[in-house]
C-alpha positions as CSV (number, residue, x, y, z in Angstrom):
1,X,74.2,0.9,-52.2
2,X,72.1,3.2,-50.0
3,X,68.7,1.9,-51.3
4,X,68.7,-1.3,-49.2
5,X,69.2,0.8,-46.1
6,X,66.3,3.1,-47.0
7,X,64.0,0.2,-47.7
8,X,64.9,-1.4,-44.4
9,X,64.3,1.8,-42.5
10,X,60.9,2.1,-44.3
11,X,59.9,-1.4,-43.2
12,X,60.9,-0.7,-39.6
13,X,58.8,2.5,-39.5
14,X,55.8,0.7,-41.0
15,X,56.1,-2.1,-38.5
16,X,56.1,0.3,-35.6
17,X,53.1,2.2,-36.9
18,X,51.1,-1.0,-37.5
19,X,52.0,-2.2,-34.0
20,X,50.4,0.8,-32.5
21,X,47.4,0.8,-34.8
22,X,46.3,-2.8,-34.8
23,X,45.7,-3.2,-31.0
24,X,43.7,0.0,-31.1
25,X,41.6,-1.4,-33.9
26,X,41.2,-4.8,-32.2
27,X,40.1,-3.2,-28.9
28,X,36.3,-2.8,-28.4
29,X,35.0,0.7,-28.5
30,X,34.4,2.1,-25.0
31,X,30.7,2.6,-24.3
32,X,29.5,5.7,-22.6
33,X,27.9,5.0,-19.2
34,X,24.2,5.2,-19.0
35,X,23.4,8.6,-17.4
36,X,21.5,8.6,-14.2
37,X,18.0,10.0,-14.4
38,X,17.7,13.6,-13.4
39,X,15.1,15.0,-10.9
40,X,11.7,15.4,-12.6
41,X,11.2,19.0,-11.6
42,X,8.3,21.1,-12.6
43,X,4.9,21.4,-10.8
44,X,3.8,17.9,-11.4
45,X,4.9,14.5,-12.9
46,X,2.8,11.8,-14.6
47,X,4.0,8.4,-15.6
48,X,4.8,4.9,-14.3
49,X,7.0,4.0,-11.3
50,X,9.7,1.6,-12.5
51,X,12.1,1.6,-9.5
52,X,12.1,2.5,-5.8
53,X,14.9,2.9,-3.3
54,X,13.3,2.8,0.2
55,X,16.6,3.6,1.8
56,X,16.8,7.0,0.2
57,X,13.1,7.6,-0.6
58,X,13.9,8.0,-4.3
59,X,11.4,6.9,-6.9
60,X,12.2,6.5,-10.6
61,X,9.4,7.4,-13.0
62,X,9.2,6.5,-16.7
63,X,7.5,9.3,-18.7
64,X,5.2,8.8,-21.7
65,X,8.2,9.6,-24.1
66,X,10.3,6.8,-22.6
67,X,12.6,9.0,-20.6
68,X,13.0,8.6,-16.9
69,X,13.3,11.0,-14.0
70,X,13.4,10.8,-10.2
71,X,11.3,12.1,-7.3
72,X,12.1,12.2,-3.6
73,X,9.1,11.1,-1.6
74,X,10.7,11.3,1.9
75,X,8.3,12.8,4.5
76,X,10.1,15.4,6.5
77,X,7.8,15.6,9.4
78,X,8.0,14.3,13.0
79,X,4.7,15.3,14.7
80,X,2.9,12.0,15.5
81,X,-0.6,13.3,14.7
82,X,0.6,14.8,11.4
83,X,2.2,11.5,10.4
84,X,-0.9,9.5,11.5
85,X,-3.2,11.7,9.4
86,X,-0.8,11.7,6.5
87,X,-0.6,7.9,6.5
88,X,-4.4,7.6,6.6
89,X,-5.3,10.3,4.0
90,X,-2.8,9.4,1.3
91,X,0.9,9.8,2.0
92,X,2.9,7.9,-0.7
93,X,4.9,5.1,0.9
94,X,8.1,3.7,-0.7
95,X,7.3,0.3,0.9
96,X,3.9,0.2,-0.8
97,X,5.4,1.1,-4.2
98,X,8.1,-1.5,-3.8
99,X,5.4,-4.1,-2.9
100,X,3.4,-3.1,-6.0
101,X,6.5,-3.5,-8.2
102,X,7.0,-7.0,-6.8
103,X,3.3,-7.8,-7.6
104,X,3.8,-7.0,-11.2
105,X,6.6,-9.5,-11.5
106,X,5.8,-13.2,-12.1
107,X,6.1,-16.0,-14.5
108,X,4.3,-17.2,-17.7
109,X,4.3,-20.5,-19.5
110,X,3.9,-21.0,-23.3
111,X,1.9,-24.0,-24.5
112,X,2.7,-23.5,-28.1
113,X,-0.4,-21.3,-28.7
114,X,-0.7,-18.8,-25.9
115,X,1.0,-17.6,-22.7
116,X,-0.6,-18.1,-19.3
117,X,0.2,-16.7,-15.9
118,X,1.7,-19.5,-13.7
119,X,3.4,-20.1,-10.3
120,X,7.1,-19.7,-10.8
121,X,7.9,-22.4,-8.2
122,X,5.6,-25.1,-9.4
123,X,6.2,-24.6,-13.1
124,X,10.0,-24.9,-13.6
125,X,9.9,-24.3,-17.4
126,X,8.2,-21.0,-16.9
127,X,9.7,-17.6,-17.9
128,X,10.0,-14.5,-15.7
129,X,8.2,-11.4,-16.9
130,X,7.3,-7.9,-15.7
131,X,3.7,-6.8,-16.3
132,X,3.6,-3.3,-17.7
133,X,-0.1,-2.7,-18.6
134,X,-3.7,-3.9,-18.6
135,X,-6.3,-3.6,-21.3
136,X,-9.8,-3.6,-19.8
137,X,-11.4,-3.9,-23.2
138,X,-9.8,-7.2,-24.0
139,X,-9.1,-8.2,-20.4
140,X,-5.5,-8.9,-21.2
141,X,-2.1,-8.0,-19.7
142,X,1.1,-6.9,-21.5
143,X,4.4,-7.9,-20.0
144,X,8.1,-7.8,-20.9
145,X,10.2,-10.9,-20.9
146,X,13.9,-10.8,-19.7
147,X,15.1,-10.3,-23.3
148,X,12.8,-7.3,-23.8
149,X,10.2,-9.2,-25.9
150,X,6.6,-8.0,-25.3
151,X,3.9,-10.6,-24.8
152,X,0.1,-10.4,-24.2
153,X,-1.8,-12.9,-22.1
154,X,-4.8,-13.3,-19.7
155,X,-4.8,-14.2,-16.0
156,X,-7.6,-16.6,-15.3
157,X,-7.5,-16.5,-11.5
158,X,-9.6,-13.5,-10.5
159,X,-7.7,-13.0,-7.3
160,X,-4.3,-13.0,-9.0
161,X,-5.6,-10.7,-11.8
162,X,-6.9,-8.3,-9.1
163,X,-3.6,-8.2,-7.4
164,X,-1.7,-7.3,-10.6
165,X,-4.3,-4.7,-11.7
166,X,-4.1,-3.1,-8.3
167,X,-0.4,-3.0,-8.5
168,X,-0.5,-1.4,-11.9
169,X,-2.9,1.3,-10.6
170,X,-0.6,2.0,-7.7
171,X,2.4,2.5,-10.0
172,X,0.6,4.7,-12.5
173,X,1.1,8.1,-10.9
174,X,0.1,11.7,-11.4
175,X,1.9,13.6,-8.6
176,X,2.0,17.3,-7.7
177,X,5.5,18.4,-6.8
178,X,6.6,21.0,-4.3
179,X,8.8,23.9,-5.1
180,X,12.0,21.9,-4.5
181,X,10.9,19.1,-6.9
182,X,10.0,16.7,-4.1
183,X,6.6,14.9,-3.9
184,X,4.0,17.1,-2.1
185,X,3.0,14.7,0.6
186,X,-0.4,14.9,2.4
187,X,1.3,15.0,5.8
188,X,3.3,18.1,4.8
189,X,0.1,19.8,3.6
190,X,-1.6,19.0,6.9
191,X,1.3,20.3,8.8
192,X,1.2,23.6,6.9
193,X,-2.6,24.0,7.5
194,X,-2.0,23.3,11.2
195,X,0.7,25.9,11.4
196,X,-1.8,28.4,10.0
197,X,-4.0,27.8,13.0
198,X,-6.4,25.0,11.8
199,X,-7.1,22.3,14.4
200,X,-6.5,18.6,13.7
201,X,-10.1,17.8,14.3
202,X,-11.3,20.3,11.7
203,X,-8.7,19.0,9.2
204,X,-9.9,15.4,9.8
205,X,-13.4,16.4,8.9
206,X,-12.5,18.3,5.8
207,X,-10.1,15.6,4.5
208,X,-12.7,12.9,5.3
209,X,-15.4,14.8,3.3
210,X,-13.1,15.0,0.3
211,X,-12.1,11.4,0.6
212,X,-15.5,9.9,1.1
213,X,-17.1,11.8,-1.8
214,X,-14.2,11.6,-4.3
215,X,-15.3,8.4,-6.1
216,X,-19.0,9.3,-6.4
217,X,-18.2,12.9,-7.3
218,X,-15.8,11.9,-10.0
219,X,-18.4,9.5,-11.5
220,X,-21.0,12.3,-11.4
221,X,-18.5,14.7,-12.9
222,X,-18.0,12.4,-15.9
223,X,-21.8,12.2,-16.4
224,X,-23.1,15.7,-15.8
225,X,-20.1,18.0,-15.2
226,X,-20.4,18.1,-11.4
227,X,-17.3,19.5,-9.8
228,X,-15.7,17.6,-6.9
229,X,-14.9,19.4,-3.6
230,X,-11.1,19.3,-3.0
231,X,-9.4,19.7,0.3
232,X,-8.1,23.1,-0.8
233,X,-11.6,24.3,-1.6
234,X,-13.1,23.0,1.7
235,X,-10.3,24.6,3.7
236,X,-10.9,27.9,1.8
237,X,-14.6,27.7,2.7
238,X,-13.9,27.1,6.3
239,X,-11.3,29.9,6.5
240,X,-13.7,32.3,4.8
241,X,-16.1,31.9,7.7
242,X,-18.4,29.1,6.6
243,X,-19.3,27.0,9.6
244,X,-18.7,23.2,9.8
245,X,-22.5,22.7,10.1
246,X,-23.1,24.4,6.8
247,X,-20.3,22.4,5.2
248,X,-21.9,19.2,6.5
249,X,-25.3,20.4,5.1
250,X,-23.7,20.9,1.7
251,X,-21.5,17.8,1.4
252,X,-22.7,15.5,4.1
253,X,-21.3,14.5,7.5
254,X,-18.3,12.2,7.3
255,X,-17.7,9.0,9.2
256,X,-14.4,10.3,10.6
257,X,-14.9,13.3,12.9
258,X,-11.7,13.4,14.8
259,X,-8.2,12.1,15.3
260,X,-9.5,9.4,17.6
261,X,-11.6,7.9,14.8
262,X,-8.6,7.9,12.4
263,X,-6.3,6.3,15.0
264,X,-8.9,3.6,15.8
265,X,-9.3,2.7,12.2
266,X,-5.5,2.6,11.6
267,X,-5.1,0.4,14.6
268,X,-7.9,-1.9,13.5
269,X,-6.2,-2.3,10.1
270,X,-2.8,-2.9,11.7
271,X,-3.9,-5.3,14.4
272,X,-6.8,-7.0,12.6
273,X,-5.1,-10.4,12.5
274,X,-4.1,-10.1,16.2
275,X,-7.7,-9.3,17.1
276,X,-8.9,-12.5,15.4
277,X,-6.3,-14.4,17.4
278,X,-7.5,-12.8,20.6
279,X,-11.0,-13.9,19.8
280,X,-9.9,-17.4,19.4
281,X,-8.0,-17.3,22.7
282,X,-11.0,-15.9,24.5
283,X,-13.1,-18.7,23.0
284,X,-10.7,-21.3,24.3
285,X,-10.9,-19.8,27.8
286,X,-14.7,-20.1,27.9
287,X,-15.8,-22.7,30.5
288,X,-12.2,-23.1,31.6
289,X,-11.2,-24.4,28.2
290,X,-14.3,-26.5,27.7
291,X,-16.0,-25.9,24.4
292,X,-19.7,-26.8,24.6
293,X,-19.9,-26.9,20.8
294,X,-18.5,-30.4,21.0
295,X,-14.9,-29.6,19.8
296,X,-13.6,-30.6,23.3
297,X,-14.4,-34.2,23.8
298,X,-13.4,-34.2,27.5
299,X,-16.3,-31.9,28.4
300,X,-19.6,-33.3,29.6
301,X,-22.6,-31.6,31.2
302,X,-22.6,-34.0,34.1
303,X,-19.0,-32.9,35.1
304,X,-20.1,-29.3,35.5
305,X,-23.1,-30.3,37.5
306,X,-20.9,-32.2,40.0
307,X,-19.0,-29.0,40.7
308,X,-22.2,-27.1,41.6
309,X,-23.8,-27.4,45.1
310,X,-27.2,-29.0,45.3
311,X,-30.2,-26.6,45.1
312,X,-31.4,-27.7,48.6
313,X,-28.0,-26.9,50.3
314,X,-28.0,-23.5,48.6
315,X,-31.5,-22.8,49.9
316,X,-30.5,-23.7,53.4
317,X,-27.5,-21.4,53.2
318,X,-29.8,-18.6,52.1
319,X,-32.3,-19.4,54.8
320,X,-29.7,-19.4,57.5
321,X,-28.3,-16.1,56.2
322,X,-31.6,-14.3,56.5
323,X,-33.0,-15.9,59.6
324,X,-32.5,-14.9,63.2
325,X,-33.0,-17.2,66.1
326,X,-34.4,-19.8,63.7
327,X,-37.1,-17.4,62.5
328,X,-37.1,-16.8,58.7
329,X,-37.3,-13.3,57.4
330,X,-39.0,-11.9,54.3
331,X,-41.2,-14.9,53.9
332,X,-38.4,-17.3,53.3
333,X,-39.4,-20.8,54.3
334,X,-36.5,-23.0,55.5
335,X,-36.6,-26.7,54.7
């Protein structure tokens, strides 16, 4: 008589056990959150910039092994001349990197045979992609579609191709890092040299020499092993007692000789469009708004002539001004 009770009790225990196990089996496995990239660290970092946070100055770099790390590129300087020279001679800007990232993003269209770079707005059936590399041998670009698929294509428009190639070059970085793992910015280097007693004028000359000769020197180095003068080497020369004249003789005199030259060029680049507008305004003001080129149809030569006094009246005025008691002076003959 006790077996039915035992069987019933077994069924109840089994039901309770299954009730606790089945929901757990049905529930999806919890995924571990993707860890945030760690600071790059070390003396340098080389890779490709894949993300930028201008608000914090944090740049995410993808390394050759596929892993990612972050670098702080914030400039911790306040001296206006230091910031000016740093901006001109190579400070890395978060805004510029963000603009380069935007330039690598666009759209492609597939015609059944090949992909082509198209305008996202005018081609509604296009697909968004992110360009990740350029092959100069085949003159083709590689991009990732939104699903992660890799595609290869050409950009026929030279201007558009140039923009994308320039963006890829800006995003391919090889940075020296400071002791705290942050990017060693040019402005911070300039500030350190200035604190050591070097004048801004001298620093402008040395940085300009290194900048102006960098491309030619690197080309020569690739051909015949010529070494390129770095800023560090030029500073060491100057601090060792080598005069600026001797440095000019060795490496040439740069175009930029002082802070004023740098400031003028930065201002010209910043206000270039405004200067063109000012030129147009000045042109409009010529002849009180009358354009003698024929653009202003209301102007005529006869109208200007009416505004001028007759030559005879002008001569009489001059004659009266230099005559006394009706007698002309200096050989002036009155009409």
